[in-house]
N, C-alpha and C positions, 0 to 999 in steps of 0.2 A: 463336843469342841469345850475342849477349857476355858473354865470360868473365867467375868471380869474379874480381878480385885482390888477394891479400891484402900488406897493406902491409906489414905487421906482427902474427908471433904471436912470444908471450912465451916459447912451449914445443916444446921440439926434440923433435917430431913422428916425424922421422924414428928414429930410434930406442925402443922396448920393450922395459917389460922383460919377456924369457917364457923364461930358464930359474925354476928351481928355485933356492929356498935353502933347502940344509941348516943348520940353527945345531946340531943338534945338540951335545954332547959340550965347544961351547965354554963352558970356567969366565970368570966371572965373580965375580968376587972383592970391585971397590967399583960406586959408580954410572956410574964414568970409562967400565970393559970394556960396560959396558951399555950408553952412550951411543955405544963405540962400536961396539958390534954391531949396535945397532940405525939405524946409519947405510945400511945398505942397502936400509932401507925407508923413503927422504925419498920424497916426492910430486909434487908439483906440480900432477897430475892431481884425483885420490878420497881420500879419507880410505879408511882401515882402516882397523878397531879388532885388536891380538892379544894372543895370557895365550901368556905364554912359562912352561911347566913345569918347574920344576926340584927339579934328585934334591942336596938344600943346594946347591952354590955351580960343581953344569955343568945345563946349560941340559938333559933330556932332548926336551923335543918342544914344539912349539910350534898355533897354531890362529886358521884369519883367519875372520873377518867383515864385509863390506866390500858399499856400498847403488852402486859404482864412481859417487861423487858427488859436487862436491867440497867439502864442505860441510858432513857430515853421515853416520852412519852409526849406524843404525835396529842397534844390541843388542841394543834392545826394543819386544816392539809394545808402543803405550798406548792404551790402552780411552779415561780419562780421564786427570783434571790426574793426577799423583800418585800413578795408582791403575796396575800393571807387569801388560795382563793373562798375557797367553803370554810368554820367552826365545824367540831365538832362539839366543839358545845357557844356556839356563838352569843357577838355582843347584843343586840338585840333580845337569846334566849335565856340571857341570866340579869339578862332589863326587866326583862317581863317575871323571869321565878320566884324575884327580887317584888314586881310590887303583890304580888299576889300572897308570894306567901308575910306580905305585911314590912319587911327587913326596914331598915337603912341603915348599914354595914354591912361588910364583911372583908377576911379572913384567906385569902391565898396559904397552901399547903404542900408540897409534899418530897416527896425521902430521896434522899442518894445512894442508893445497897454499894458504891461503890467506896465508901467510908469516908471519902473525903464532902469534907460540912461546907460548901464556899459556888458559888452565888457563880453559875455560867454565866456569861452573854447574853446565850438563849435565855439565862431564866429571866438577869435584868428585860432583855427585847421584851418577853408579856405574859413582865409584873407593867412594863410601863404600855404595854395598849388594853392592857386591861384598865387599869388605873385609869387612865384619858376617857376613854368608852366608856365605861361603867361606875360609876357614881359612889363613892362610900365604903373603897376602899382602906385598910388600915392594918396592915402590914400583910407581907409576904413569910413564914415559915417554913426553911427548909430542914428538914430530921433531918440525926443520922445513931449509929453506934452510939456514940458518946459528946458528939459535939453538934453543934446545929451554926445556922449561918438566918440571920431578919433582914429583912429590906423591909425597907418604909420612905418616907414625903419627907429633905428634908424640910426643914419650920421658917428658912430661914431661904431660901432654893429655890425650894418649891420639883426639887431633883431626887430623881430618885439616892437613893445608897444605901451602902452594903454590910456588915459587918460577920466576920466567916472564918468556921470551929470554936467557935464559943463552946469550949468548957459549957457540958452541962455537971452542973456540984446532983443531982438530983439524980439516979439513973435509977424505976424499976423494976425489973427484974420479969421479964418476958420468958415464957420456954419455950411458947412457938415458933420467938427470931435470935432462938440460944446461935453464938459464932462459938467453935468450937474455941477453947484456949492452948490445948495442953496437952499442942501436938509439937512439934521445932521446926515442923513448914511454913509456925502459921503468921511467922514472920517475913518469913522469902521473897523472895521479886522475879522477876522473870521480866525483864528489858533485854537481851541481849540474845546474842546463841553461844555464848560463852554462861551467861546465868546458864541456859541448856546445860549444859554437854554437863557445864559442873554439878546440878539437881541432880543427873544421872547419873558420875562420882557415887554419892552422898544418898545415894537408896543404890541400892543392888538386889540386880535383877535378874534371872533366869536369862538363860539365851534363848529359851520356845518365847517368852512375853515382850516387846514394842511397848513404850509409856503416850498413856494422852494429858498433858496436865494444860488449865481451864485458870488462867488468868484473871480477875476485875480489873475496871480498868482502871485505874493503879499499877495494877500489873500487880498487884496481892495475892499467891498458890493460893485457890477455889478451892477446886481435885484435883488431884492424880493418884490414876489407876492402872495398875500396870492390861494388858487388851494382850489377849495370843492373839502370835504373827499369823495365823488361821483367820480373829477380830477384819481382815482386810481383802477377806478371796469375799465379800458380801458386795454384794452390790453401792454403787456410786454414792446414790438417794437415799441406802439403809442406812449405812460411817454418816455420811455425811446429818444425817435425820434423827441419830443416835446422840449423836454428839450432840446437835442447835439445841436436842432435849434436852438435855447432859450443863449446856454453858444455861438455857435460861431456870432450870431448876437450881440451879446452882452463886445464881444475877453474872456469873463471866458474861467477857464483851471476847475471849481472844483465845481460841486454843494450836497448840503444840503437842505435833505427836516428835517424838525418837526413834528410835531402832539405830539396831545391830544388825538387820534381816531386812535384807536386798533388796528381797520384791515388796519388799513391808516401806518399807523405801523409795520405790517405782511408785507403788497407786497412792503413798501419803502423797505425791510430791501433786498430784492428778487434784489432788482436796486442796492444794493449797488457788490452785491456779479456777478451782469450780466458787470459790472463799467461803470453804465448809469448813476450813485449819488457814490460823497466821504461816504458817510456817511446819515447817518437819526439818530432821536432823538425823542425819546416816552417821554414825561412831565409833570406835576405839574406848578396854576400858587398858593403860598400859596402865604398867605396874602403880606411876603417882597424881595419872589423874584423869581423866574420859577427851579423847582427840576427837574431831570434829574431824568426820571424809567429806563430808558433802553437803549442801546446804541448797533449800527448793533454790526455783531459779528466781528469783527477787534477792528485790534492793535493804529491805524492812521489815517488820517482825511485826510492827503495828497495827498490821490491821485488825479491825475492826468487820466482826464475819458478821456485822448483822449487814452491816452502812454495806457490803462487797459483794451478802447475799438480795440485796435492794439490784442493786447495779451490773451487776452480774448476767448476762443471760443470755450469750452469747453461749454456740453449742461448739460439745468438746470432746473430737471421739478416738476412743484408746483400741492398741492399736487392734483388738476384737472386733470393730465396729460398734463395740457399744456406743452408746450413746445419749452423755455424759449431763445431757440441757439439767440445768437449774429445774 
């Protein structure tokens, strides 16, 4: 079988943060002190939520919660809309933890792998619930690769307010989390089928290969690979598992397949139905452009594969009777 060719990978996967980070006894006198301290937690791959326990202005401990996913961190389990059933780290647990540590305050911190340091509605709701149920809230910082967001209580109204996408003037080099910056694909985005087709024209490849493109929550390309057309002959579960793992490793939430091979396209459409792929196109190259012949049977291409895999539990049978259930 021909090899998979990686044309572009936005994430330096050769290095991984394996060392333990000890923040205890670090002094935090200002928001800027916290910002500099939390730069060690920048991560373009997956989101992690942290509680940093303070005694006066000194960090005495911290703990982390992560789902190892690029676009979410399951801090609370949700039974129904706006109804929190069971917290992974419940309010009572945090209060007891603070009592045992002798903490009289805490900061919240998490990262946005997408590259957009803007507090989401979910971020604001979570911060509000924690600040109301656990005394000592000092602020919530959201770090990104070059910007950050800050959530705090307004002294006048007592309500939470957020400052978003604040430029970081001092950004230390972290080789473990470098984003590769020397490729023409760095600033390209995929937000429509036409953009996907245009990319196929710009990055020409052999007719014996099809293309896999992964993008972040902000539609930026994180991975571009050429797949041999025989790749599609593996089981759907194997193909889907490969794509899902590549998404996790590159901080991506959307996956696109583009091909000039009809058998590849027919099976790729099933992968879209299963939720492993966001969208797929069959295309042809003309003299001056890439022309879309057919797309998957869907209306939009904004499908988050992690969400679609969670809700797609129905069985799909192919022509040979293969069980394609997730």
